[in-house]
C-alpha positions in Angstrom: -0.4 0.3 0.0 1.6 3.4 -1.1 1.9 5.4 1.4 -0.3 8.4 0.0 -3.2 5.9 -0.1 -2.7 5.6 3.7 -2.1 9.1 4.6 -5.5 9.3 2.5 -7.3 6.7 4.1 -6.3 8.3 8.1 -7.5 11.6 6.6 -10.7 10.5 5.6 -11.3 8.2 8.7 -10.5 11.5 11.1 -13.0 13.2 9.3 -15.7 10.2 9.7 -15.2 10.4 13.6 -15.1 13.8 14.4 -18.9 14.6 13.6 -20.3 11.8 15.8 -17.9 12.4 18.6 -18.8 16.1 18.2 -22.8 15.5 18.3 -23.1 13.3 21.3 -24.6 15.4 24.4 -22.9 13.1 27.0 -20.6 10.5 26.7 -19.0 9.4 23.1 -19.7 6.1 21.9 -17.4 3.6 21.4 -14.2 3.8 19.7 -14.8 7.5 18.5 -11.9 9.6 19.0 -12.2 12.9 21.0 -10.9 16.4 19.4 -7.5 15.9 21.6 -7.2 12.6 19.7 -8.0 13.9 16.1 -5.3 17.1 17.1 -3.1 14.9 17.7 -3.5 12.5 14.4 -3.8 16.1 12.4 -0.6 16.6 13.9 1.2 13.5 13.1 0.0 13.9 9.7 1.6 17.7 9.3 4.6 16.3 10.6 4.8 13.7 8.4 3.8 15.6 5.1 6.5 18.4 6.0 9.3 16.0 6.6 8.3 14.3 3.8 8.3 17.9 1.6 11.3 18.7 3.4 13.1 15.8 2.1 12.0 16.4 -1.6 13.0 19.7 -1.1 16.7 18.8 0.0 17.2 16.1 -2.6 16.0 18.4 -5.4 18.6 21.4 -4.4 21.4 19.1 -3.9 20.8 17.3 -6.7 20.7 20.7 -8.6 23.7 21.8 -7.1 25.7 18.7 -7.5 24.5 19.3 -11.4 25.8 22.8 -10.9 28.2 23.7 -8.5 28.4 27.5 -9.9 24.6 27.4 -9.3 24.7 27.2 -5.8 24.8 30.7 -4.6 21.7 31.5 -6.4 19.9 28.1 -5.2 20.4 29.0 -1.7 17.5 31.5 -1.0 15.1 29.3 -2.9 15.2 26.3 -0.9 15.5 28.0 2.1 12.1 30.1 1.6 10.9 26.4 0.4 12.0 25.0 3.9 10.4 27.8 5.5 6.9 27.9 4.1 7.2 24.0 4.7 7.4 24.5 8.4 5.4 27.1 8.6 2.3 25.0 8.0 3.1 22.4 10.1 3.4 25.1 12.8 0.1 26.0 11.8 -1.5 22.7 12.1 -0.1 22.5 15.4 -1.5 25.8 16.8 -5.0 24.8 15.1 -4.7 21.4 16.7 -3.8 22.9 20.0 -7.1 25.3 19.9 -9.1 22.6 18.7 -8.1 20.1 21.7 -8.7 23.3 24.1 -5.2 23.2 25.0 -4.4 26.7 24.0 
């Protein structure tokens, strides 16, 4: 099973569980996850996706530098900016997950 398929299954499962969990007046039934559990799952998915994205950015940057070492100076800013954007998405997910879980 491919990695993307596993992530898609986890996302669909977590979306499917959040509505019944929040619809209960008192105790949530059975194996439904609370908002704290869903916050943890969403943070794990974001960290996993961010790590994959950062690995791909670094791989492409180092591949380009190895093919053309003279362009290394002009490549530093774009790949650094890409790493910052990827990491900011993970940090935004952390903020949303902690806000939804009631931690922050």
